[in-house]
C-alpha positions, 0 to 999 in steps of 0.5 A: 254102062250102056243104056241097055244096062238100065232097068226098065221100071214102071211109073212110081211108086215101087221099091228098090233093094240096094245091096252094097258090098265089099268082096273078099278074095275067096272063091271067085268062080263060085261067087260069079256062078252064084251071082249069075244064077241069082241074076237069072232067078230073080226075074222069074219071081212075082213082083220083080221089075228089074236090076242094075249091078256093077262091081269095081276092080277093088271088089266094091259093088252095088246091086239095085233090084226093083220090086212092085211091093214089099211082099215081093221083096220078102218072098225073094228074101225067103226063096230057098235058093236065094237064102242059101246063096245069101248065107254063103255070101255072109260066110265066104264072099263078103268082107262087108255089106249093107242092104237098104230098102227104099220106096221110089216115089219119083223117077226120071231119066236124062239124055239117051246114050246115043245122043 
């Protein structure tokens, strides 16, 4: 992960949606297409602040999206295209997932990658 991979967030408080998942082997092409579409669509939503996402070779991944309010998170949850992809994920793509919503009260950064 490079320094460019980090979300650029404002001073707290703001909210983080933490999505941890274990992928199935089903339809990897469809999954990656849907994932790329969500990564393109989320930044168009009101209140979106940024996203960080990684997935290991074993299929375990973590995506953290950042939002300015709980209302913005709810609006994203109910976005029609996102709702359809979430449903497909539950049915086909995820063996297991956990979603957590947290309020970020404090944030700081360490040394830059180019040091």
